[in-house]
N, C-alpha and C positions, 0 to 999 in steps of 0.2 A: 626867685629873686634876680635883679639884673647884675651887670658886672659892675665889680667895686672898684674904685681907684686905688692906684698905687701906693702901699704904706709907705710911710716914711720913717726914719729912726735908725735902729740899728742896722749893720751892715748885712747885706744877703737877703734883705727882704724883698719879696717879689709880688707880682700883681695876683690878686686874688679874684676868682670868679664864683658865681654862684652854683655852677654846676659841678663843683667839686675839685676844681683846679687846684693844685698845690699854692698854699701862700705860706709865708713864713720865711724862715732863714736858710733851709735846706729842702731840696726836691724829695717827694718820696711819702712823707709823713703828713700830719695834718697838726695845723697850729691850732691851740686851744687858748681862747681868752675868757677868762672868768670875771665878769663884771658886776661888783656889788651883789655878790650872792648873800641872801638873808631868808632864813628859813624859821618859822616861827609856828607853834601848835598851840591849841587849847586858847583860842581866841587872842592870841598875841601874848599870853601869859609866860610862855616859855620859848626862849629863843635857842635853836640847835646852831645855826649859823648866824654870824653877825657880820655884814658888810665885807666878804671876803672877796678880795680881787687878785688875780695874778695872770700871768702870760706863761704857757707852754710852747716852747718852738718845736717846729715839726722835727721827728726823729730824736726827741730827747727823751730819758729814762727818768721818769719823776716819781717819788715816792711820798706818800700822804702819811704822816706820822702823828701820834699823839696818844694820850692815856686812853683807857676806856671812857666814854662818855663824853668825849672832846668833840666828837663829831666827823669823824673820818669817814663812816658808813654814809652818813649825811650829805657829805661832799661828793664823796664818789657817785652816789646816786643822783645828784645834781649835775653832776658833770656828764654822766651818760645820758641825763634826759629822763631817766625813768621814773623819778619822783622829783617833778621841778620844784623850785624854791618859790618862797613867798615874793620875793621881788629879786631883780637882778636878770642877767642874761648870761648864757653860754654861747659863745659864737666858734664855730668850726669852720675854719678858712672863711672867716668873715660871715658864714650864714648863722643865722638864728637856729639853734639845734632844736629848741622847744616848737618853733613854728613848723620847721620840716622834720619832725620827730620821725615820721613814718618813713622818709626818704633815707635819713641818715642812719636809722637803727639797723639796716641792713648793710651798711658800710664800715660798722665797728665792731670789734669781737670783745666780748665780756666774759671772763672766767669767774664765776663764783666760787664760794668755798665748797660748794657740792660737785660731786663729780658730773661731768656731763656726758659720759658714755655709760650706757647699760655694763654693770660689773659682769652679768653673765656672759657676754660676747667678748671674743678676742678682740685684741686692740684694732687689728686692721678691718674685722667685721664691723665693729662700733663706728669706726671711721667711714667707712663706705658708705653706711646707711645716714650718715651726717651729710655727706658729701652728696648723696641721692636727694635729699631733702632740700639742702641749702643752694646748691648749683642750679644755674640755669636749665629750663628745661630741656634746651637743644644740646646739653652736654652730652657726648656719647659715652659707652660704657668704658672703653681704652682710657679715655681721659679721665674718667672718675677714679679708675684705678692708679692712673699716673701720679694724679694729684694726691691719693693717699700715700703712694710710696715717697713722694716729695716730703710731705710735712712730717712723715716718720723720720726720715732723715734729717729734717730741720730741727726736730726735737731729740734727735739721737736716740731712736727708739725702734729702729729697723730690725735688730736682732731680738725684739720683743713682739714683732707683730702677729704672732700666732699664739700668744700667750692670754688666758683669759684675764680681763682687766681685774678681777678680784684676787688675782694672784700676785699681783705687782706691788711693789712697795709704795708708801704713799707719795715720795717724790715721783716715782714713775707715773702712778696716777694723775697727778697734778700735771704732768707733762702731756699726757694723753689727752686732758682738758683743754689743754693750752693748743694742742694739735687740731682737736676738732673745730676750734675758732680759726685756726689758720687755713682751715680748709677753703675758706670763701675771699682768702688773701684781704684780709682787711688793713687799711693804713693806720688804724687807731685800735689800741688794744688796752682794754682796762683789767685789771685783775684784784680781786678782793682777798686779801691775806693769802696770797699764794703760798708763802713759807710756813704757814701756821702748822704747827705739828711736827715739823722737820727737824732733824738734828742738824748741827752746825755745818757738817759737811754737805748734805743735801740742800741746806739754806744757800749756801755760796755757789752750789752747781747750779740751782736753780736762777738765782741772781745772775750768772754769766750768762745763762741762756737768755735772759730778759736783755740783757746788755747787746748780745750779738742781734736780737731780734729788733731792736732800735736801731744799732747801726747798720742794718741791712734795709733801712726805709720805713720803719714804723714809729709811731709816737706811742710811748708805753707808760701807762699810769698806774701804781699799785697802792693799796693799802697795806700796812704792816706794823706789826708790833715789834719785829726784830729789827734791831738797827746796826748789828755786827758788822753786815756787808753795805751799808748805805754809802759807802765811798765810790761804789761802782755806779752809784746815781749820778745824773747831770745835776739834778736839783733836788731839793728836799722841802716839803711843806710840813712846816711844825704847827699843830693846832693847840690851843689852850682850852680850858674849860669853858663852855658856853659858846663854843665853836667861833673863837676869836684866832686871826690868822696872827700869830707870834713869830713866825719866820719863814721867808721863801727866798731859797738861794742855794748856792752849792754847799755841798757838805762841810767842805773847810771853812768857807764863812760861817757857817753854823757854829763851828767851834769858837771861831774869834768872838763872833757876837754874843754868845751865851757865857763866854769866858770859861770854858771847861776844856778838858784834855780828851774826852771821848763823848762820843753822841750818846750812849746810855745815861750820861750825867744830866743830858738835857731833861730827861722824865723828871728827874728830881727837882731841877730848877723850876720847872714848871709848876710844879706841886708843891713846892715848899711853904705856901700859904695861900688861904682861900682866893686873895686878889691877885695872885701872881700873874695870871693870864692876861688880867687886864693891864698890868703894869708893862708886861713884856709887849704887848700889842702896841701901847702907846710908844715904847723904845723903839720897836721896829719901825713905825712910821715916820721916826724922825731919822732914822740911820740911813747912809749911803747905800745900803743893800735895798731897801724899799725903793728908792730913786732908781736905781740900775735895773731891778728885776720885776718892778711893778708900775711906779710912775711913767717912765720912760715907754715901755710897751704899751700902757694903757693910753698914753697920748698918741701913739700910732692908731688906736682903735677909734679915738676921738677925732683923729683926723680923716676918717673913712666918712664920705658922703652916704647920706640916707639913701639906702637902694630903692629903687621904684619896686612898688607890689608887682609881683610876677606869679607865674606858677610854680608849685612846689619842684623840688628836685627830682628828677626822673627815677623811678626804682628800677632794679634791675629785676629782667624777666625771671619769673619764679615759676616752678613746676606747676602742673595744673591740678586739681583735686583729684582727680582719677589717677595720676601718675603717683601723686603724695598717697592715696589710698592703698594702691599697690605696694608701694615701698614700706609703708607701715604695717601692712599685713605680713609681708615677707619677715620684716624683723619681728614682728611679735610671735609669728611662728617659730622664728629661729631662737628666740628669748625662752619661749616656753620648752622646746626642745632641749635647750642648753641647761636648764633646770631639772634634771632627771628625776631627783628625789621627790620633788613637790608634783612633778607630772605622774610618776608612778601611784602617789599617795591618791591624786585626783582621780586616777582612773581605777584603782583598786577599792576605793570606799563603795562605788556605785553597786557593783555585785555583791560586796559584802553585806551593805544595807538590804540589797533585795534578798539575800539569803535569810537574815533575819527576820526581815516582814514575811516572807514566805512560810518559815517554820511556824511563827506566830498564828498567820491567818489561817493554816490548815488546806485541805483539800476540797475541791469542787466547790469553791466559794460562789462561784457565778452561776451554778445550775439552778434551773426552776425547781421551785419545790425545797430549796435551802433557805434559812434564815436571811432575810434581805439586810438585816442589820450589819451582819459580818461583813456582806459586800459593800455596804455604803462605807463603814469604818476603812475597810481595806483600800477602798479608792481614796479616801481622804488623806490616808498614810502615804499612798502612792503619789498623789499630788503633792504634799508637803516636802516630802525629802527632795524632790528635783527642784522644787521651788527654792530650796535651802540650799543646795549644791551651787545652783547658778547664781545666787544672791551672794552667797560666802566667797563664791571664787572671784566674782567681778567686784565685790567691794573694795578690795585691796590693789586692785591693778591700774588705777589713775593716780590715786593720792600718793603712791610709793615712788613713782617717778615725776613728781611734781618739779622738782628742780629742772630736769632734762626737758620737760614738756614747755615749762615757761621761757627758757631760752630759746627753743625751737620756734615757739608760738612768736616770740619778739622778732625772728628774723623772717620767717615765711610761712610756718605750718599754719594750716587751715584746721579748724576744729571739726567741721563734720568728719572729713577723712579720718581723722585720730579717733573719734568715738566709734565710726562705725567700723573701723579695722578690727578694734577690739571686740566689738559685738558680734561680728562675723567669725572670727576665730573661736570665740567661745561658744557660738551657738553650733559650730561645726563640732567642737571639742564634746559639746553636750549630747550631740547625735549618738555616739559612742557610749557614752555614759548612760543616756537613756535606753539604749537598746540593750546594754548589760543588765541594768537595774531592772526593767519591766521584763526582760526575757526570764530573769532568774525567779522573779516572783511569779510569774506565769506559770513555770515548771511546777511550782507547788499548788498554786491555787486552780490551775484550770484557766481557760479563756471563755468568756461569754460566747454564748452560740451564733449570734449573728451581729456584725455592726451596722451602723445606718448607712455607710456608704461602701466601706472597705472591710475586709475581714477583721473581726473584733480585734484580734491582737495586735494587728497593724494601726488600726483606729487608737486604741489605748496608748500605743507608742507615741503615735502623732500628737495627741493632745498633751501628753505628759511631756514630751519634748517642747511643744510651744508654751506650756506653763514655765519649763525651765527657762527658755529664753526670756519669758516676761520678767521672771526672777533674776537673771542676769543685767538685764537691762535696768531693773531697779537698783541692782548692786552697783552699775556704773553711776547711776545718779547717786547714791549714797557716797560713792569713791570720788565724785566730782565735785560735791558739795561739803564733804569733811575737810577740815583743816589739817588734820593729820592721820595717820594710819590708825593710832589707837581709837581715836573718836570714831573712825568709819567701821573697825571691827566690832566697837559697843554698840553702834547703831543698828546693824545688821540684824542681832537676835530680835530686838524689839520691833523690827519691821516685818519679821516672818511669822511669830506666834499669832498676832491679830489674825494671819490669813487663815490660820486653822481654826481659831476660835470663833470667827464671824463667817466662817463658811455655811452655817445653817444646817450642817449635817451631824453635828457632835452634841450641841445644846439648842434647846428652845430659846431663840432670841427674844428678849422683851420688844415690844413696838418700838420703844424709845431708841433702840440701836439696830432694830432689823434693817432700817434704811442705809445703815453703815456698811451692811454686807455687800451693799452693790458698788461700794469703792474698794473691793479688795480682788486679788487675783483669785483668791482661794474659792470664793464663791462660783466664779464662771468655771474655773478649772473642774471642780467637783461636779458641776451641772454637767459639763461635756462628758467627764468621764461616766457619769450616771446615764446619760443617753445611751452612750455606746453599750454598757452593761445591761441596758433595759432595764433598770430598777423599778420602773412602773410596774412592768408585767411580774416581776418578782414579788412586788408589793400585793397586787390584786391577785395574783395565784394563791399567796399565803392566806390574804383575806377570805378567799372562797373556801379555804380548808380549815377555818377557824372552828365549827362545830366540831370537826373531828379530831383536832389537835388543841388542848389548852394550851400548850406551852406556847404556840403560835398565838393566839388569842392574847394571851398576856403579853407578849413580845410586841404586837401590833399595838397595844395601849401603852406601851412605854417609850417607843422609840419615835425619836423626831422624824418626820418624814413629810415632806411635801411634794405631791405629784406633779404639780405646776413647774417644779424644779427641772424634770427630766423628760418631758414631753409637751408638745403643744396642745395634745387632744388627750388628756390622762384618762385612762379607764383600761378595763381589760380587753385587749384586742388580740387578734393572731399576729404572727410575726410579719405577715405582709401587709395586714392592715395598718399596724402602728408604725411601718417603715417611714411613710411620706413625713408624718408630723414628726418623728424623730430626727430625720434628716435636717427639716426646717429649724427645729430648735438647736441642733448640734450647729448648724451654720452660723446661727445667732450667736451661741458662746464662743466659737472660733473667732468670728468677727470682734467681739468685745475683748477677748485676749490679744488679738493682733492690735486692737486700738490701744491697748494698755503698754505693748512693747513699743509702738510709735511715740507715745506720750511719754514714756520714760526716755527713751531716746533724744527727744528734742529737749526735755528738761535736762538732761545730762549735758547737752551741748550748750545750752543756756548757762548750767552752771559754770562750764570751762570758760565761756565769754567773761563772765564777772571777772574769772582771773587777771585779765586783761589789767583791770584797775591796781593790781598789786604793782606794776610798774610805773603808775601814773599819780598815786596818791601818797 
C-alpha cells in the first residue's frame, strides 16, 4: 500500500506509512483500528460479533472482557487476522491486516492458552530453538544466545533458564510463552487468557509484566475473565452476549458508566436480563465515552485517503528450509533424549519382543527341510512388530505439539522440514530397534543360508527396517490428520491389523478382497522377507519329500502359499540358479515399500498444510 495522509484528531497522532512505520499517538507500538467488525455463522443465523468498532492507540494495554459466549475469542481472532470477520476491517498502522496478513503475521506476537515451548526442554533450550526458527537466516549464533538472555531478563526468568519447563509454576510457564513471542521483538502482542488458572498474586505479577511491556514500546491486547487487576490497563472492552460492544474506555470510566463500585459487578450488570447486552450497547453509543474513544478516532480513520493499490508489505528474511530442517532435527533429538523414561521403554521393547518371538518360533526355522509354514509365519510376525512400533511411536509425535506447530507455522515454519525432521530421527532410532529386535530373533531361529544380495541376516534387517520406516511415515500421517491425541492413538491399531490380515500369508484371501492386499505395507514386506529367506526353495524341497513324510504332505495341502510372492521364476532351483530371479523380485518389493514411504510422507505434509485453515476460518 502507498503512504497514507497524516491523521487528524487527537493530539500526538503521526504520519502512517504502509511499510509499517509507526502511526498513532506514541512511537514504538502499533495502532489498531477495528472498523465495523461483524461475524456471522450458519448462513447468517448466528451473530458472534455485531458492528464492533474501536481504536487502540500504540503502546496501550487493552483487555477484552465479557462473560463466556460473549465473543471475546472471536474478537481476538478477528484482531489478529487468524479468523477474519464476515464484514469490517482491522487496520494496523493504516494497513488492512487482512489483505497483508502474510506480512503482518511475522510482525505480531500471539500467546495462546497452551504452552509455546516444549515442556521437556529447559527454558533456555526452548527459547534458543524458537530463536533459531524465527529470527532471520543471517543471525549468528552469538546473537541468538544474546537475544535469549535479553528476553529471559525481560520476563524475569534468568534464574530459571536451566530448569525444564515442566517443572515451572503456571505463571512461570506463561512467562516462558511470552518470552518465546518476544524473541522476534514484536511491536504488537496478543494474549489469550494469560491469567487463566493463576492465583491472585501471580495474576497481578503477570499483569504488571504486561504493563511494563506496553510502556517499553509495544501495543498489548489480551482477553481475560479475571477483572481484579484491570485498573492496570489503559482501556477495557466489555462485550455483551451476541458480540455487542457495551463499553470501550478506561477502567475508571467503566465504573461510572455502569454505575458500579467494582469491575466484577459489571458481569452481573451485563447478564441481569436477556436483553441487557442490547440495552447497554445502545446506551454506550449515546454516551460521551463512545464519542471520545470510538467516534473521534474513527473519524481519523475516515479522513485517511484511500491508498493506492501496491505490493504487500515486505516480509522479513526467514531461515531456509535446510536450516529449519537442521534446527528441527536437533530439537527433536534433544526432546527425545530429555524424555528418558519413554526413550528407555521404546528401546527396551524391541529386544523383549524379539525374545518372545524367538522362543515361540524355535530353532533352525529357516533351514531347508524344515516346515516352511513356520518360517512364513515367523516372517509375518517379524514384519508386523516393526510396522507396529514405527506407527505407534510416530502417531503421537505431531498431534501432541499442535499448538506449538501452529504458532511456529504462523510465523515462518515450513511444513516439509518439519515432517522430514521427525521422519529422519525416528528412522534413525528404528535402526537400533530393528537391529536389537531382528538380532535377538535370529539368535533363536537361525538365519537363512543365502540372501539375494547381502548376507541373509543383514538383508532381513534391512527389509524389516524399511517396513518400520513405512510404518512410522504412516504414523506421521495419522498424527498429522488426527484432531487430537486420543483419536490418533485410537486409529493406529485399526491401521496395523489389516496389514497382517491382508498380507496373504496367514489366510487365503477371497478374490473379492485379494486386490486389497496390494494396498498394504504388510504384503510387500512379507514378500521381501520371504524372498530373502528363499521360501520358494523351502516349499519345493518339502513338496519333493511328500512321499516320504506324510506330515509334510498334509501341511502342503493346508498352508496358504503362493510361489509367485517370493520369486519371479518360482520352482525348485539351486541357490545359484535362483538368485537372479530373487534379486529382481526383492528389488521390486523394496521399491514398492519405498513408494509407500514417499506417499505417506507427502500425505502427512498435505495434512499439515490443511491446518493452515485453522487460522483463517
